[in-house]
N, C-alpha and C positions, 0 to 999 in steps of 0.2 A: 901145784906147789912148785917151789923152786927145785931143780933135780939135785943140785948141791945140798941143800937142806934135805930133801928125801933121804939122801943116803946117810944124813946124820940123824935122821929121826929114830931116837931110842925106843919109840913107843910104836913102830909100824913095821917091826922086823919079823913078828910071828909070836904065837903062843911060847914056845919054848924060851926064846930070847925075853919076851916080856916077863915071864916068870922070875928069870934072872934078874931083871932090872927091878921087879918088885922087892926081890931080897936085899938088893944094894939099897933101895930107897927106905926100906924096913929097918936096915942096919944103921941108917942116919948119914948114908954116904953123900957128902953135899953135893959133889961134883955131878952125880947121877941126877939130883933134883933139879940143878942147874940146867944141865943137858935137856933136861926133859921140859923145863919151863922155856927155854931158848927156842926150842923145835917147834912147840905147839901153841905158844901164848897169841902168836899174830894170828893164827887159824881159828882159835878159839874167839878172840875178838870179834874176827870179822862174822863168825857164826851168830855170835850174839847180837851183832846189829841186824841180824834178820828178825829178831824177836823184840827188841827196844831200838827207838829211833834215835834215842840220845847217846853219845859216845862215852860221856862220862858214866852214865848208867851201864853202858855195856862193861866198860872196865871194872867196875864194882862187881858186876856179874861175874866176870873172869875170876877176881880175885877170890870171890866166894867158893868158885869153883875149884880153885887150888886148895883151899881149906878142906873143901868137901873130899878132894883127893888125899890129902893128908890124912884126914879122920877115918875115911873108908879104906885105907889100902890094904889094910891087914884081912879085910873081907873079900878082896879082889880073888877070884876064882879060875880066871883065864877062860871063861866062857866065850868071850869076845876077846878081840886085841885089847889092849891096854887103852891104845888111843881111841878106840870106840866106846870104852867105859868111860872116858873121860869126858868126851863129847856128849854123852848121855848125861852125866852129871850136869854139865853145863846148861843143856836144854831144860831139865827140870827146874834148875835155877832160875834160869831166863824166863821160863812161864810163869814162875811165882813172882818173880819180880814185875814183869809185864802186866799182870791182874793188878797189883799192887798200885803200879803207875797208872791205871787205868786204860791200859793198851790191849787191844783184841789180840790174843796169841794162842790160844788151843787150838790145834788143828781140828779136832772134833768139833769146835763151835763154829768152825769156818766151812763146814762142810757145804752150805749152800752158797758160799759166796763166789765158787768157781764153777761155772758152766761146765758139764762134761761133754755137752755137745756143741760147744763153742769152738769152732775152725782153729787150729793153730795157725793157718796160712789162709789168706781171702781167697773164697773159691772162684773169684772172677780171675785169679793169675794162672788160671787153668784152662786150656781149651777142652772141648768135648771129647777129645781123645784121651785126655788126662794128662797130656803135656803141658810143660810151661809155655805159658803166653809171655810172660814178664819174670823170667828166671832170675834168681838171687845173682848178685854180682860176685867175681871171684876176688878173694883176698888174698890170694897167695903170691901175687907177683912182688918179688922183693926189691923193686925199684926204690931209689932214693925218695921219690915223692910218694909212694906207698908207706915207706917206713916212717917218712915224717907225719903221713897221715895217721898211723897206728898210734905215733906217741901222742899226737894232738887230740886224739878221742879217747885216750886212755880214761879221762874223767868223765867224759861223756858215758863211756860204758859202765862206769861205776855208779853213776847217776841212774842210768837205765836198768840196773839189776836192783838198786835200792828202791826203786817204783814198783817193782813186781808185787803180785800179791804175796803174802807170806809163805804160803807152803810152796811155790815156785820159786821164790827168792831162797829160802832154805835148801831145797834141792840143787839148785846150780850152783850155790856157793859150795857145797859140800862136794859136788861132782867135778865141777869144772875150775874151781878156784883151788880146792883144798886136795883135787886129786884122788877122793876116795872111790873105791868100787862101790857098783850097786847095793851089794849085801850089805854092807856097812852103813850106807845111808839108810836103808830099809829097817836096819837095827836101831840105829840112832832116831829116827824119826817116827819109828813105830807104824810104818806103813807098808803096803803090800809092794812087790816087784812091778806090778802093772801100773799101781798108782805112781810109783817113783819114775817109771818110764813115761807116763802121761805128762808129769808135772814137769820133768826135765825137757821135753819135747816142746811143751808150751813156752817154758821160759827161754828155750834157746831161739824159738820162732819169733819171741815178742821183741828180745834183744836185736837179733839180727833184722827184723823190720825198722826197729827206731834207728839202728846204726845205719840202714840203708838211706832213710828219710834225712839223716843227719849229714851223710856225704853227698845226698845229693842237692843240697841246698847250694 
């Protein structure tokens, strides 16, 4: 998440601030609602795209989510952050919509679609000692050439994430694009910390592999 945006995120400041924000929203304070939408709408849309492939459908899911927020706000008890609560609403709306649109969505139904024994990185890239024989290339050199490459590969990275398996895509979007902590991700997706960690590792490894292949062409 953009650092400046994160500082203005009215739904990610903590339980005390969340309760204050909820009170402002329930009081009908328009600016509070506009600030909330401005800070979360883009992230919600990206997350919705983890469940439905059509952007127009994702937009509709986000709109349904905001309606759900307004209708359910009085029931918010602060057991999680307001942001996490809103993302949970979106996930439920997206799952329902995806089933309606005949798209596979339920994490439970996908249990057999991702092998837990599948290596995140090809075994042949390691020597018998366990050291890399073909190590990942460094991405940290900020030369004009690498900066240009980063700009040129932005769309490629987006496409690589879109092609991940659904569970991996949802986790990497929340962790690496939206900047959420592991606990919130587990809360939103209703998965264990171990599962979250494995999914994130596999997603990052897959994206890195595709990017390495892309840059070596």
